[in-house]
DSSP file (Angstrom, degrees, kcal/mol; ACC not computed):
  #  RESIDUE AA STRUCTURE BP1 BP2  ACC     N-H-->O    O-->H-N    N-H-->O    O-->H-N    TCO  KAPPA ALPHA  PHI   PSI    X-CA   Y-CA   Z-CA
    1    1 A M              0   0    0      0, 0.0     2,-0.3     0, 0.0     0, 0.0   0.000 360.0 360.0 360.0 134.8   24.7    7.6   10.2
    2    2 A T        -     0   0    0      2,-0.0     2,-0.4     0, 0.0     0, 0.0  -0.831 360.0-138.7-125.1 165.7   24.3   10.5    7.8
    3    3 A Y        +     0   0    0     -2,-0.3     2,-0.4     2,-0.0     0, 0.0  -0.968  15.3 179.9-127.1 140.2   26.0   11.4    4.5
    4    4 A H        +     0   0    0     -2,-0.4     2,-0.3     2,-0.0    -2,-0.0  -0.979  32.4 105.9-137.9 128.2   27.2   14.7    3.2
    5    5 A G        -     0   0    0     -2,-0.4     2,-0.4     2,-0.0    -2,-0.0  -0.949  57.7 -88.3-174.4-169.6   28.8   15.1   -0.2
    6    6 A Y        -     0   0    0     -2,-0.3     2,-0.3     2,-0.0    -2,-0.0  -0.926  25.8-165.4-124.5 147.0   28.4   16.3   -3.7
    7    7 A V        -     0   0    0     -2,-0.4     2,-0.3    10,-0.0    10,-0.1  -0.964  20.3-123.8-128.9 149.6   27.0   14.6   -6.8
    8    8 A A        -     0   0    0     -2,-0.3     8,-0.8     8,-0.2     2,-0.7  -0.659  15.3-132.5 -90.9 147.1   27.4   15.7  -10.4
    9    9 A I  B     -A   15   0A   0     -2,-0.3     6,-0.2     6,-0.2     3,-0.1  -0.900  30.8-162.5 -98.4 117.0   24.4   16.2  -12.6
   10   10 A Q    >   -     0   0    0      4,-3.4     3,-1.5    -2,-0.7     4,-0.3  -0.209  37.1 -50.3 -90.9-178.1   25.0   14.4  -15.9
   11   11 A G  G >  S+     0   0    0      1,-0.3     3,-1.3     2,-0.2    -1,-0.2  -0.157 126.6  19.7 -52.3 147.5   23.4   14.8  -19.3
   12   12 A R  G 3  S-     0   0    0      1,-0.2    -1,-0.3    -3,-0.1    -2,-0.1   0.647 131.9 -72.0  61.9  17.9   19.6   14.7  -19.4
   13   13 A G  G <  S+     0   0    0     -3,-1.5     2,-0.3     1,-0.2    -1,-0.2   0.668  80.6 163.6  79.0  17.0   19.6   15.6  -15.6
   14   14 A V    <   -     0   0    0     -3,-1.3    -4,-3.4    -4,-0.3     2,-0.5  -0.538  18.4-165.7 -73.7 129.7   20.8   12.2  -14.4
   15   15 A V  B     -A    9   0A   0     -2,-0.3     2,-0.6    -6,-0.2    -6,-0.2  -0.975   5.9-153.1-116.9 127.5   22.1   12.2  -10.8
   16   16 A S        -     0   0    0     -8,-0.8    -8,-0.2    -2,-0.5     3,-0.1  -0.889   8.4-148.5-102.8 123.5   24.2    9.3   -9.5
   17   17 A L        -     0   0    0     -2,-0.6     5,-0.1     1,-0.1   -10,-0.0  -0.656  33.8 -93.3 -86.0 145.6   24.1    8.7   -5.8
   18   18 A P     >  -     0   0    0      0, 0.0     4,-2.3     0, 0.0     3,-0.4  -0.277  32.3-121.6 -57.7 143.0   27.2    7.2   -4.2
   19   19 A A  H  > S+     0   0    0      1,-0.2     4,-2.7     2,-0.2     5,-0.2   0.870 111.1  56.8 -55.7 -42.0   27.1    3.4   -3.9
   20   20 A E  H  > S+     0   0    0      1,-0.2     4,-2.2     2,-0.2    -1,-0.2   0.915 110.4  44.5 -56.8 -44.9   27.4    3.4   -0.1
   21   21 A L  H  > S+     0   0    0     -3,-0.4     4,-2.1     2,-0.2     6,-0.3   0.905 112.1  51.6 -67.7 -43.6   24.3    5.6    0.2
   22   22 A R  H  <>S+     0   0    0     -4,-2.3     5,-2.8     1,-0.2     6,-0.7   0.921 112.6  46.3 -60.8 -44.5   22.3    3.5   -2.3
   23   23 A R  H ><5S+     0   0    0     -4,-2.7     3,-1.1     1,-0.2    -2,-0.2   0.938 112.9  48.4 -63.4 -47.6   23.1    0.3   -0.5
   24   24 A R  H 3<5S+     0   0    0     -4,-2.2    -1,-0.2     1,-0.3    -2,-0.2   0.848 116.3  42.7 -63.8 -35.5   22.3    1.7    3.0
   25   25 A L  T 3<5S-     0   0    0     -4,-2.1    -1,-0.3    -5,-0.2    -2,-0.2   0.368 112.6-114.3 -94.9   5.1   19.0    3.2    1.8
   26   26 A G  T X 5S+     0   0    0     -3,-1.1     3,-0.7    -4,-0.4    -3,-0.2   0.776  74.5 133.9  71.3  25.9   17.9    0.2   -0.2
   27   27 A L  T 3 < +     0   0    0     -5,-2.8    -4,-0.2    -6,-0.3     5,-0.1   0.392  54.1  75.6 -90.6   3.8   18.1    2.1   -3.5
   28   28 A D  T 3  S+     0   0    0     -6,-0.7    -1,-0.2    -5,-0.1    -5,-0.1   0.618  73.8 104.9 -84.5 -13.8   19.9   -0.7   -5.3
   29   29 A A  S X  S-     0   0    0     -3,-0.7     3,-2.0    -7,-0.2     2,-0.1  -0.363  87.0 -96.5 -69.6 145.4   16.7   -2.7   -5.6
   30   30 A E  T 3  S+     0   0    0      1,-0.3    -1,-0.1    -2,-0.1    -2,-0.1  -0.391 111.2  19.0 -60.5 132.8   15.0   -2.9   -8.9
   31   31 A G  T 3  S+     0   0    0      1,-0.2    -1,-0.3    -2,-0.1    -2,-0.1   0.477  84.9 158.9  85.1   2.6   12.2   -0.3   -9.1
   32   32 A A    <   -     0   0    0     -3,-2.0     2,-0.3    -5,-0.1    -1,-0.2  -0.286  21.0-164.3 -58.8 144.7   13.6    1.8   -6.2
   33   33 A Q  E     -B   49   0B   0     16,-1.1    16,-2.5     2,-0.0     2,-0.4  -0.909  16.9-145.0-133.1 158.2   12.3    5.4   -6.3
   34   34 A M  E     -B   48   0B   0     -2,-0.3     2,-0.4    14,-0.2    12,-0.0  -0.986  16.5-136.1-122.4 134.3   13.1    8.7   -4.8
   35   35 A E  E     -B   47   0B   0     12,-3.6    12,-2.2    -2,-0.4     2,-0.5  -0.760  21.9-154.4 -84.3 133.8   10.5   11.3   -3.8
   36   36 A V  E     +B   46   0B   0     -2,-0.4     2,-0.4    10,-0.2    10,-0.2  -0.949  14.4 179.6-115.3 127.2   11.5   14.8   -5.0
   37   37 A T  E     -B   45   0B   0      8,-2.3     8,-3.0    -2,-0.5     2,-0.7  -0.991  16.5-154.2-128.7 125.4   10.3   17.9   -3.2
   38   38 A E  E     -B   44   0B   0     -2,-0.4     6,-0.2     6,-0.2     2,-0.1  -0.884  21.7-150.8 -95.9 119.1   11.2   21.5   -4.1
   39   39 A R    >   -     0   0    0      4,-3.0     3,-1.8    -2,-0.7    -2,-0.0  -0.454  25.1-110.7 -87.6 162.4   10.8   23.7   -1.0
   40   40 A E  T 3  S+     0   0    0      1,-0.3    -1,-0.1    -2,-0.1    -2,-0.0   0.809 117.1  59.3 -58.4 -32.3   10.0   27.4   -1.0
   41   41 A D  T 3  S-     0   0    0      2,-0.1    -1,-0.3     1,-0.1     3,-0.1   0.338 122.4-103.1 -84.5   9.2   13.5   28.2    0.2
   42   42 A G  S <  S+     0   0    0     -3,-1.8     2,-0.3     1,-0.3    -2,-0.1   0.410  76.9 137.4  88.9  -2.9   15.1   26.6   -2.9
   43   43 A V        -     0   0    0     -5,-0.0    -4,-3.0     1,-0.0     2,-0.6  -0.602  44.8-146.9 -78.5 135.9   16.2   23.4   -1.2
   44   44 A I  E     -B   38   0B   0     -2,-0.3     2,-0.4    -6,-0.2    -6,-0.2  -0.926  14.5-158.5-103.1 120.4   15.5   20.2   -3.2
   45   45 A E  E     -B   37   0B   0     -8,-3.0    -8,-2.3    -2,-0.6     2,-0.5  -0.823   5.6-164.5-101.5 136.9   14.7   17.2   -0.9
   46   46 A L  E     -B   36   0B   0     -2,-0.4   -10,-0.2   -10,-0.2    -2,-0.0  -0.986   8.5-178.3-118.9 127.5   15.2   13.6   -2.0
   47   47 A R  E     -B   35   0B   0    -12,-2.2   -12,-3.6    -2,-0.5     2,-0.1  -0.991  27.5-123.1-126.9 128.6   13.5   10.8    0.1
   48   48 A P  E     -B   34   0B   0      0, 0.0     2,-0.3     0, 0.0   -14,-0.2  -0.450  32.8-165.6 -65.4 140.5   13.8    7.1   -0.7
   49   49 A T  E     -B   33   0B   0    -16,-2.5   -16,-1.1    -2,-0.1     0, 0.0  -0.920  20.4-124.7-127.0 155.4   10.4    5.5   -1.1
   50   50 A V        -     0   0    0     -2,-0.3   -18,-0.1   -18,-0.1   -19,-0.0  -0.879  27.3-139.7-100.0 115.8    9.3    1.9   -1.2
   51   51 A P        -     0   0    0      0, 0.0   -19,-0.0     0, 0.0     3,-0.0  -0.326  31.7 -94.0 -68.9 158.1    7.5    1.0   -4.4
   52   52 A V        -     0   0    0      1,-0.1     5,-0.1     2,-0.1     8,-0.0  -0.598  44.5-116.1 -72.4 123.5    4.4   -1.2   -4.1
   53   53 A P    >   -     0   0    0      0, 0.0     3,-2.3     0, 0.0     4,-0.5  -0.326  22.9-118.1 -59.2 144.4    5.5   -4.8   -4.7
   54   54 A A  G >  S+     0   0    0      1,-0.3     3,-1.1     2,-0.2     4,-0.4   0.839 113.3  58.9 -54.4 -37.4    3.9   -6.2   -7.9
   55   55 A E  G 3  S+     0   0    0      1,-0.2    -1,-0.3     2,-0.1     3,-0.1   0.600 110.4  43.5 -72.5  -8.0    2.1   -9.0   -5.9
   56   56 A Q  G X> S+     0   0    0     -3,-2.3     3,-1.1     1,-0.1     4,-0.5   0.358  82.5  98.7-112.3   3.1    0.4   -6.3   -3.8
   57   57 A A  G X4 S+     0   0    0     -3,-1.1     3,-1.2    -4,-0.5     4,-0.2   0.816  71.7  68.3 -62.4 -31.3   -0.5   -3.9   -6.7
   58   58 A W  G >4 S+     0   0    0     -4,-0.4     3,-1.4     1,-0.3     6,-0.3   0.853  92.4  60.6 -55.1 -36.2   -4.1   -5.2   -6.8
   59   59 A F  G <4 S+     0   0    0     -3,-1.1    -1,-0.3     1,-0.3    -2,-0.2   0.796 102.8  51.2 -64.6 -27.9   -4.8   -3.7   -3.4
   60   60 A W  G << S+     0   0    0     -3,-1.2    -1,-0.3    -4,-0.5    -2,-0.2   0.328  80.9 117.8 -96.2   7.0   -4.1   -0.2   -4.7
   61   61 A T  S <> S-     0   0    0     -3,-1.4     4,-2.5    -4,-0.2     5,-0.2  -0.390  76.6-116.1 -68.7 154.3   -6.4   -0.3   -7.7
   62   62 A D  H  > S+     0   0    0      1,-0.2     4,-2.3     2,-0.2     5,-0.2   0.909 114.7  52.0 -57.3 -43.7   -9.3    2.2   -7.7
   63   63 A R  H  > S+     0   0    0      1,-0.2     4,-2.0     2,-0.2    -1,-0.2   0.929 111.3  45.6 -61.2 -46.4  -11.9   -0.6   -7.6
   64   64 A W  H  > S+     0   0    0     -6,-0.3     4,-2.3     1,-0.2    -1,-0.2   0.912 112.1  51.0 -65.7 -41.0  -10.3   -2.3   -4.6
   65   65 A Q  H  X S+     0   0    0     -4,-2.5     4,-2.1     1,-0.2    -1,-0.2   0.871 107.8  53.8 -65.1 -35.1   -9.9    1.0   -2.7
   66   66 A Q  H  X S+     0   0    0     -4,-2.3     4,-2.0    -5,-0.2    -1,-0.2   0.920 108.9  49.1 -61.8 -43.4  -13.5    1.8   -3.4
   67   67 A R  H  X S+     0   0    0     -4,-2.0     4,-2.5     1,-0.2    -2,-0.2   0.894 108.0  53.9 -62.9 -40.0  -14.5   -1.6   -1.8
   68   68 A E  H  X S+     0   0    0     -4,-2.3     4,-2.4     1,-0.2    -1,-0.2   0.910 108.5  49.5 -60.2 -42.1  -12.2   -0.8    1.2
   69   69 A R  H  X S+     0   0    0     -4,-2.1     4,-2.0     2,-0.2    -1,-0.2   0.881 109.5  52.2 -65.1 -37.5  -14.1    2.5    1.7
   70   70 A E  H  X S+     0   0    0     -4,-2.0     4,-2.2     2,-0.2    -2,-0.2   0.923 110.4  47.5 -63.3 -44.5  -17.5    0.7    1.5
   71   71 A V  H  X S+     0   0    0     -4,-2.5     4,-2.6     1,-0.2    -2,-0.2   0.918 109.6  53.1 -62.8 -43.5  -16.4   -1.9    4.1
   72   72 A D  H  X S+     0   0    0     -4,-2.4     4,-2.6     1,-0.2    -1,-0.2   0.887 108.7  50.7 -58.4 -38.8  -15.1    1.0    6.4
   73   73 A A  H  X S+     0   0    0     -4,-2.0     4,-2.0     2,-0.2    -1,-0.2   0.909 109.4  50.1 -66.7 -41.9  -18.5    2.6    6.1
   74   74 A Y  H  <>S+     0   0    0     -4,-2.2     5,-2.5     2,-0.2     4,-0.4   0.923 112.8  47.0 -60.3 -44.3  -20.3   -0.6    7.0
   75   75 A I  H ><5S+     0   0    0     -4,-2.6     3,-1.3     1,-0.2    -2,-0.2   0.931 111.4  50.3 -64.0 -45.5  -18.1   -1.0   10.0
   76   76 A A  H 3<5S+     0   0    0     -4,-2.6    -1,-0.2     1,-0.3    -2,-0.2   0.837 110.4  50.7 -62.1 -32.8  -18.6    2.6   11.1
   77   77 A A  T 3<5S-     0   0    0     -4,-2.0    -1,-0.3    -5,-0.2    -2,-0.2   0.507 113.5-118.9 -83.1  -3.9  -22.3    2.2   10.8
   78   78 A G  T < 5 +     0   0    0     -3,-1.3     2,-0.7    -4,-0.4    -3,-0.2   0.714  68.1 141.4  75.2  19.8  -22.3   -0.9   13.0
   79   79 A A      < +     0   0    0     -5,-2.5     2,-0.3    -6,-0.2    -4,-0.1  -0.211  43.7  93.5 -90.2  44.6  -23.7   -3.0   10.1
   80   80 A V        -     0   0    0     -2,-0.7     2,-0.4    -5,-0.2     0, 0.0  -0.908  65.4-136.2-131.9 160.4  -21.5   -6.0   10.9
   81   81 A T        -     0   0    0     -2,-0.3     2,-0.3     2,-0.0    -2,-0.1  -0.968  14.5-157.8-119.4 133.8  -21.9   -9.1   13.0
   82   82 A S        -     0   0    0     -2,-0.4     2,-0.4     2,-0.0    -2,-0.0  -0.834   5.4-156.3-108.7 149.9  -19.2  -10.5   15.3
   83   83 A H        -     0   0    0     -2,-0.3     3,-0.0     1,-0.1     6,-0.0  -0.951  18.2-139.3-127.4 146.2  -18.9  -14.1   16.5
   84   84 A E  S    S+     0   0    0     -2,-0.4     2,-0.3     1,-0.1    -1,-0.1   0.780  83.9   4.6 -73.9 -27.8  -17.3  -15.5   19.6
   85   85 A S  S  > S-     0   0    0      1,-0.1     4,-2.0     0, 0.0     5,-0.1  -0.928  75.2-102.2-150.0 170.7  -15.8  -18.5   17.8
   86   86 A T  H  > S+     0   0    0     -2,-0.3     4,-2.8     2,-0.2     5,-0.2   0.892 121.3  54.5 -63.8 -40.2  -15.4  -20.2   14.5
   87   87 A D  H  > S+     0   0    0      1,-0.2     4,-2.4     2,-0.2    -1,-0.2   0.910 107.4  49.6 -62.0 -42.0  -18.2  -22.6   15.3
   88   88 A D  H  > S+     0   0    0      2,-0.2     4,-2.1     1,-0.2    -1,-0.2   0.908 111.5  50.0 -61.8 -41.2  -20.6  -19.7   16.1
   89   89 A F  H  X S+     0   0    0     -4,-2.0     4,-2.1     2,-0.2    -2,-0.2   0.935 111.3  47.3 -62.3 -47.3  -19.6  -18.1   12.7
   90   90 A L  H  X S+     0   0    0     -4,-2.8     4,-2.3     1,-0.2    -1,-0.2   0.871 110.5  52.7 -64.7 -36.4  -20.2  -21.3   10.8
   91   91 A S  H  X S+     0   0    0     -4,-2.4     4,-2.4     2,-0.2    -1,-0.2   0.899 107.9  51.7 -63.5 -40.4  -23.6  -21.8   12.6
   92   92 A A  H  X S+     0   0    0     -4,-2.1     4,-2.2     2,-0.2    -2,-0.2   0.892 109.5  49.8 -63.9 -39.1  -24.6  -18.3   11.6
   93   93 A L  H  X S+     0   0    0     -4,-2.1     4,-2.6     2,-0.2    -2,-0.2   0.913 109.6  51.2 -64.8 -42.0  -23.7  -19.1    8.0
   94   94 A D  H  X S+     0   0    0     -4,-2.3     4,-2.5     1,-0.2    -2,-0.2   0.907 109.4  51.0 -60.5 -41.6  -25.7  -22.3    8.1
   95   95 A T  H  X S+     0   0    0     -4,-2.4     4,-1.8     2,-0.2    -1,-0.2   0.913 110.6  48.4 -62.7 -43.4  -28.7  -20.4    9.5
   96   96 A L  H  X S+     0   0    0     -4,-2.2     4,-0.7     1,-0.2    -2,-0.2   0.917 112.2  48.7 -62.3 -43.1  -28.4  -17.9    6.6
   97   97 A A  H >< S+     0   0    0     -4,-2.6     3,-0.6     1,-0.2    -2,-0.2   0.895 111.4  50.2 -64.9 -39.8  -28.2  -20.7    4.1
   98   98 A D  H 3< S+     0   0    0     -4,-2.5    -1,-0.2     1,-0.2    -2,-0.2   0.831 112.0  47.4 -66.9 -32.6  -31.3  -22.4    5.6
   99   99 A S  H 3< S+     0   0    0     -4,-1.8    -1,-0.2    -5,-0.2    -2,-0.2   0.523  85.9 113.9 -88.6  -4.3  -33.3  -19.2    5.5
  100  100 A S    <<  -     0   0    0     -4,-0.7     4,-0.0    -3,-0.6    -3,-0.0  -0.468  41.0-176.4 -70.0 133.4  -32.4  -18.4    1.9
  101  101 A T        +     0   0    0     -2,-0.2    -1,-0.1     2,-0.1     3,-0.1   0.496  57.3  87.2-105.3  -7.5  -35.3  -18.5   -0.5
  102  102 A G  S    S-     0   0    0      1,-0.2     3,-0.1     0, 0.0    -2,-0.0  -0.204  94.8 -68.0 -84.6 178.8  -33.3  -17.8   -3.6
  103  103 A P        -     0   0    0      0, 0.0    -1,-0.2     0, 0.0    -2,-0.1  -0.315  62.3 -97.1 -64.7 150.7  -31.5  -20.2   -5.9
  104  104 A S        -     0   0    0      1,-0.1    -7,-0.0    -3,-0.1    -3,-0.0  -0.302  20.9-132.6 -69.7 155.7  -28.5  -21.9   -4.3
  105  105 A A              0   0    0      1,-0.2    -1,-0.1    -3,-0.1     0, 0.0   0.362 360.0 360.0 -89.8   5.1  -25.0  -20.5   -5.0
  106  106 A S              0   0    0      0, 0.0    -1,-0.2     0, 0.0    -2,-0.0   0.491 360.0 360.0 -79.7 360.0  -23.5  -23.9   -5.9
C-alpha cells in the first residue's frame, strides 16, 4: 500500500502527516523519528526510522562500541577458545582458576 497526497507546512516548518500514514508506519509511537534527505534533484525524501529503545541505549555508547570492536579483533585473530559443552567450558575455567598465582577475585 502506498500513499500520495499533500501536506501543509505550518509555522516554524511543522509538517503534519496524515493519521492513516502515521499509524501504518508506526510514527504514532513516542520518540518516532523521520530521516530527511535532500537529493541533488531537489526531492526531499522522508523515511521512518526506529529510535533506539531506552533499555538498549547502553549498547550504542562509544565505550561499549569500542569494546565490541576489541572483541571482533580478538575473534578475527583467532585469540578465542571454543568448548564442545558447558561442562568442558566449566572445566577450563576451573583449570584457569587452579593455575592462577594472583590474589583470588572473590
